[in-house]
N, C-alpha and C positions, 0 to 999 in steps of 0.2 A: 571268125569274126575279130576285126580290131577294135581294141580298148583302151580309149581315152582317159586315160586313168589322173590326166592336169584336170578335164572337164568333170571328172566322179569329186575327186576335193573338194572342188569350187562349190559344187551343188552342197557337198556336205554342210561345207563350212557357213555357206549362205543359213541351212534350216538351221543349224545350232545359234547362230547369229538370232533367228526370228524369233526362236524359242527363246531366249535370253530378253531378248525385247519386250517379248510378251508376258514375258515373266518379272519384268523392270516395270514394267505398265499396272501389272494387278498390285505387285508390292508399294508404287507410288498412289496410287488410287485406294489401297488399306490407311495406307498412312497418309493421307490428304485429309480423311472424315474420320480418323480416329481423335478419338475425344475422352481423356481422361476421368476417373470417374468422379474427383469433386468439382467436375465442371458441368458432367452430368445431372449433379444434382442440384441444379442451378433453380429450375422451379421450387423446389422445395423448401431447399436451405440458403440459397444467394439472401444478400441482404434486402434487397427491394422486395423479393415476394416475403419474407417473414416480414418485414416490418412497416410496408407502405398504407396497408388497409390498418393496423393497429394507428399509427403517425395520426391517420386521420381523425380519429378518435377522441383526440390530444390536442387543442392548438398551440399549447404551452412546449409540446414535447416537438411538436411539427416545425413549430418553429426555429427552437432550437438545433434539427435536425439538418434543418431546410434554409436557417439564415434568412426567413420570406416568413408570410402567411401562407395558408392553406390557399388563399382566395388570392394572391399575387404568384405562387407557382401554377395553379388552374391557368391565370391569365395569362403567363410566359406560358404554359405547354400550348395553348389552344394558340399562338403565336406562331411557335417552332413546327408544331404538329408534322406539318404537312414535308419540312426539310427531314425533319429526324426520321419519318416512317422508311423502312424497308420493307421490300418485297420477300413472304418467304421462300424458302426455294422444295426442290425432293427432299433434299437432304437434313434439312434441319430448319426449325419455326424461327426465324426474325425475334431479334429483341427487338422490344417496341417502344414508342417513343417518350412514354414515361421512365423506362429504368433507365434509357439513354441520358435524359436529362438529368435522373437521379446521382448516374455517374458522373458527368459533368460537373455537377453541384456541389459533391461530396469533393471530389477531387479540390474543387475553389476551395472548400469551406474548411476542408482538413488540414490540406497539402500535403496528403499520404502518398508515395510512390505509385507506379502503375502495380507493381509484383502486389503491395497490400490491398491494392483496390480490387488486384484479379481474382485474391482468394478471397475476398468481400465478398464480393459480388457475384462468386463463382463463371466467372467469365474471361475467356485466352488474355492476357497479357497483352494483346500485339492486338485485339479488339480494344482492350480498354484504352490502349492510345490512342487509335481510328476515333473511337467517340468522340477525345478529348477535343483531338484537333477538329474534325466535325461537328459537333457543335458548336466551337470556340466562332469557327466560320460561319456559321449559321446564324448563329448568333450576333455575331456585327452586322451582317447585309446585311439582315434582317432590320436589328432596334436604330441603328444609329442616325435612322434621320427623324425616327419618332424622338430618342433621347436624349442626340448630342449632333442637335442640326447645323448646317454650316453656319459658322456666326454672320448675319448681318446688323448694319446698320438699327436696327428697331431692337434689335433683339440684345444687342451692346446697349440702350438708352436703357433698356428694362432691367439690366442687371447693373448701371449704376443707381439709378432710382432705388434701388434695390440696397444697394449696397451705402449710400447714403444715408438712407431711413434703420437700416438695424447695424452700420460700422461707424456710422458720423464720416465718413470720407467723400466728398463729393465729386463727383465727375468718376468715378472709380469703377470702370466695367467688370475687371477683376482681378483677383490674387496669383501671382503664376509661383510655380516651383517645380522642381529637378530632382530625379531620383536616380538611382541606378537600382536595377534589378539582379541581381545577381545570377548566374548559372552555370549550372556547368560546363567546362571547359572540351566546347563542341572542337571535334576531330578537324586539324586544317586550318581553322580559322586564324594561325597568324596571330596579328595584334586588332586588328580589325574589332575584336570584344571586349580587348585586354583594357583598364582603366586604371587611371592612378595610384588607386591601392592594391594594382597588381592581381585584382580579380578579373572573371569576366563575368561582362553584364551589357546588358540592353539599358540605353538612355530613357526615360521617360518624361517628356517635357509637360506640364499639366497650367492652363489655367480654371480658377474655380470660383463661380459664382458667389453672391452673400450667403446659401440658403447650400452651399457644399457638395454642391453639384456642377461636373465636370462640365466646360464649355467650349473647349478648345483641348487636345492631345497631339503629343508628337511624340513617336517611339522609333526607337533605333539604334544604329552603332553608329561610334563616334572616334573607339579606339583610345591609345593610352594621352596623345600628344595637344589631344582639340578638347579636353577639359574647360578649360579657361575660355575657349571660343564654340561652346554649345549653344547656345542660344543665336548667333549670331551665325552658326551654320544650318542650323532644322529650317527647315519649312518655313513654323510659324516666325522667327526671325525676321524673314528671308523678308515673307508678305507683309510685315507689320515695315518693316525698313521701306519697302518698296510702294506702302501704303494704299494694299488692295486686300487687305484683313476683316476694313469694313467700320473700322473705327468712327463713329459720330464726328458732327463740324464742333472746333470746339465753343467751347458757353462758360459765359460770366456762373462764377456761386457767390459772386454777393451782387445788391440791386446796383446799377448802373457801374458794374468793373467791368473791369477787359476780359474779353476772350480768356477761356483758359485751355488747356488741349485736353481732350478723357485721357486716361491714365490704365497701365497694371500697373500692382504693386507686388517687388518680387525683395530680395533678400541680396545679401555682398557675392552671392552667387552670377547674378545678374551684372551685366552695366546701366547705368544713369541715360536713357533718353529719355527725349522728350517725352515720350508715350509710355517711358516706363519708369517708374522712382524706386530706386532704392535708399537705404538710409544713407547720413553722414557718418563718415569714418572717423574714427581718432577715440582718444580718450581723452576727459577732461572738455567734452564739446560745451557749446555754454547754454543756459536753460530752452533756449527757443528750439536749437537744434534739436538738445534733447526730447524737448516735448514732440516735434515733430516724426523721431523718430520710433517716440511710442504711439502715436497716432497711425504712426504705419504698421508699426509693428498689430497691431487693434485690428487692422483690415486682412494684413495678409495672413493672418494666422488662421483665415478659413483655411487657406489653401493644404497647413499641414492637419488641421482636422480631418478635412476631408482625408489625406491619404492614411490617419489614423483611423479611419471609420472603414475604410478601405481594408486594411490588415486585419483589421480587428474581428470583421467578415468574412473576410478571406484568409485566411492563415496561408495558402501557399506561396503567402509575397512574406511570410518570415521565414522561411527557407532558402536554398539554392532551387531556382527551377531548374525541373529532369526532364527536360526537353529540348530539341534542338532548337535556335535562334529561330529558325524559320518560319516554325510554329511558335514562338515565342511573342513577338509582335502580334498576333492575333489573337492570342491568349489573353494578354495585356488588355489589347481594347475591348476586347470582350464581354470582360470583368469591369471596366470600369463604364462599359453598357448598363450592365444588370445592375452597378453602382447606383447612377443617378436609374433607372426602373425602381429601383427601391426605396430610392428616397420618400417615397408619400407614404410607404408603407408601415402605417402607423398603429395598425391594430394591436399590437403586442408594448410596445414601445415604455407604457407605464407601467407594466408589470415586468420584462426581460432587461429593455432599457441597456444593453448590450454598447452602445456608442457611446454611453455617460463615463466608461471610463477607459477613454481612446488614451487618454496621458502614460496610461500601467505597458501600454506597446509599445516595445522597442521596432519604431518603422524604417522602411527603406534609408538605404546610405544617401543622405544629401550630395549635391552638387559641390566642389570645391567654392573659396572663394577665389575672385576676380580683383583687376586692378581697378582702384575709382575714379580713372578716367573718363571723362566728360566733358561734350561743350558747352562753351558758355550758355547757349539757346537751352540746353539740358538743364545745367545749375540757375538758371533764372526759372525756369517752370516751376521745378524741385522749393526754390523760396520762397515763390507765391504760393506755394500753397505751407509754406512753414507761415509764413505772415498771417493766411488764413485761419491756420488752429491756434495762434496766437491771438487773434484779432476777437472783441466782444460778440461779433455775430459769427467767428467760429470754433472758439475756444467751448471746451468740456468743464462742469464746475469742478470733476475730480484728476483734471490731469493734473496739474501742479503739484501735487499730493504722489499722485502714483508714481509721479518721475522723483519727487526727493526723496522717495520711499525706497524707491529703485525697483522699483516690479515693472517688469515691462513685457 
């Protein structure tokens, strides 16, 4: 009989290859579902499972841990429950929505990295990362229309009334501020996230109302060469320039007076526009300009305080963000939404009052100052506010003493 040695060798090779492939599949399957003993103990030793029920029995401790009252936490969980609920599989029980929300809140509240949270909660590093990313997206998409709706003329008019009532600045719809939120250098990012301080960051522009709520925000990367024009390059700045932001029509601020534009107040990082007021520059200013700067600073301070409250409550912003830039934007937006959601959470402020020490917190890096060039129209609007603040109708009893004492 004729023996085909080539065919036999091929069959042997295919048999060995099939056996190796099957062996690799088994190894891969074992490796895929193997869990370290540390993480197997999640239900017995994980931070959520050892603390949550006990914290529910002590409202003070609950507030310190979650940075909110139990009532607000439960309300937030009810809103996000569906988005955070995952299906069980035949291999393991899923992490429930309460625990997922807790992981996210602790990431914001402590600024701990993924590895630390992984050991604390007995949850894998990649799962912690996925929870933070998914919850950021869910919170922003679910809450933004409720707590940070698109600005409308009616909303901005309401903001202006509050500013005049609380901070004595008429026709002011918001205070604006900009901050660099630093992060680890992302791979292959070039100069896109590289700012003037030679660090990597995303820029947060935010308008704040008279009660420390964020009413409009813009998060993005502008690179190291555009700090002087960040506002002009932002969507926020473009909308204001095109008059599509919803600013109300001009209104007189005195009886029988000429209408004045509604404005936003900012510092020297922003240009002077008919709709955006910044301080007079220079030293040795005359008294009326110093008074204007004081009054503007008094109104503008709400934006600084809002950022202080944000960083005091969510300490993740006091360190470099350990996340990819594509996820950083949504994390920032989610934190701002949560800040607004919690502004009426006064259940324990009389006891804990964490916000009262916002000046003790070293907050985010501010944008650099830019030149003070402006149009004649913008200068005329600023001068008219200055004249109002010096008039009997607009002057505050203490403003002269405050300015003379050098307190701004």
